[in-house]
C-alpha positions in Angstrom: -78.1 -84.5 14.4 -78.1 -86.5 17.6 -75.3 -86.1 20.1 -72.8 -88.8 20.8 -72.9 -90.5 24.2 -69.5 -91.3 25.6 -68.1 -92.9 28.8 -64.8 -91.7 30.3 -62.4 -94.7 30.4 -59.0 -93.0 31.2 -57.4 -89.6 31.4 -58.5 -87.9 28.1 -60.0 -91.1 26.6 -63.6 -91.8 26.0 -65.5 -94.8 24.8 -68.6 -94.4 22.6 -71.4 -95.7 24.8 -73.9 -96.6 22.0 -73.8 -96.7 18.2 -73.8 -93.2 16.8 -74.3 -92.2 13.1 -74.2 -89.2 10.9 -74.8 -89.0 7.2 -74.1 -92.7 6.6 -71.1 -93.0 8.9 -71.8 -95.3 11.8 -69.5 -95.1 14.8 -69.9 -98.4 16.7 -70.4 -98.7 20.4 -66.9 -99.2 22.0 -64.9 -96.9 19.7 -62.3 -95.0 21.7 -61.5 -91.3 21.1 -59.3 -88.8 22.9 -61.4 -85.8 21.7 -60.0 -83.0 19.6 -56.2 -82.9 19.2 -55.8 -79.3 20.4 -52.5 -78.0 21.7 -52.7 -77.7 25.5 -52.0 -74.0 25.5 -55.3 -73.5 23.7 -57.5 -75.7 26.0 -58.9 -72.7 27.9 -60.3 -71.4 24.6 -61.1 -74.8 22.9 -61.4 -77.7 25.4 -60.6 -81.0 23.5 -63.8 -82.7 24.9 -66.2 -79.8 24.7 -69.8 -81.1 24.3 -70.2 -78.2 21.9 -68.3 -80.1 19.2 -67.5 -83.6 20.6 -70.1 -85.3 18.3 -68.3 -83.9 15.2 -64.9 -84.8 16.7 -66.0 -88.4 17.2 -67.2 -88.7 13.6 -63.9 -87.3 12.4 -61.8 -89.5 14.6 -63.7 -92.6 13.5 -63.3 -91.7 9.8 -59.6 -91.0 10.2 -59.1 -94.3 12.1 -60.7 -95.9 9.0 -58.9 -93.7 6.4 -58.7 -96.5 3.8 -62.4 -96.5 3.7 -63.2 -92.8 4.0 -60.1 -90.8 3.2 -58.9 -87.7 5.0 -60.6 -85.2 2.6 -64.1 -86.8 3.2 -63.4 -87.0 7.0 -62.5 -83.3 7.1 -65.5 -82.3 5.0 -67.9 -84.4 7.2 -66.3 -82.9 10.3 -67.0 -79.4 9.1 -70.6 -80.2 8.1 -71.3 -82.0 11.4 -70.0 -79.0 13.4 -72.3 -76.7 11.5 -75.3 -79.1 11.8 -74.9 -79.2 15.6 -74.8 -75.5 15.9 -71.1 -74.6 16.3 -70.5 -71.0 15.3 -69.4 -70.8 11.7 -66.1 -69.0 12.5 -65.2 -71.8 14.9 -66.2 -74.6 12.5 -64.2 -72.9 9.7 -61.2 -72.5 12.0 -61.2 -76.2 13.1 -61.7 -77.3 9.5 -58.8 -75.2 8.3 -56.5 -76.8 10.9 -57.5 -80.4 10.3 -57.1 -79.9 6.5 -53.7 -78.3 7.1 -52.7 -81.2 9.4 -53.7 -83.9 6.9 -51.9 -82.2 4.0 -48.8 -81.9 6.2 -49.1 -85.5 7.4 -49.5 -86.9 3.8 -46.6 -84.7 2.6 -44.4 -85.7 5.5 -45.0 -89.5 4.9 -44.0 -89.4 1.2 
């Protein structure tokens, strides 16, 4: 898997510098992300824009921004597989996957 190329545009905001794709999902140049939505208290352990997992985060953010096309479940699954494909430790990929799945289940329940 190639790595995403981003350009900082504001505090905690990045623009995808060139088209980026992974398993049939193409994130177009210009897409804006804030990185991973990690509580600030955990940033010393899991920085929201760590190059270690930023490519997977961008795929996930793009799919969630286009949830009508992809759905949260597919976005979360693709996020997990992307993290493993780029070499993130399995425990960390599993931890992030657990929390995004939990968040989306909570979000859907809350919006009913």
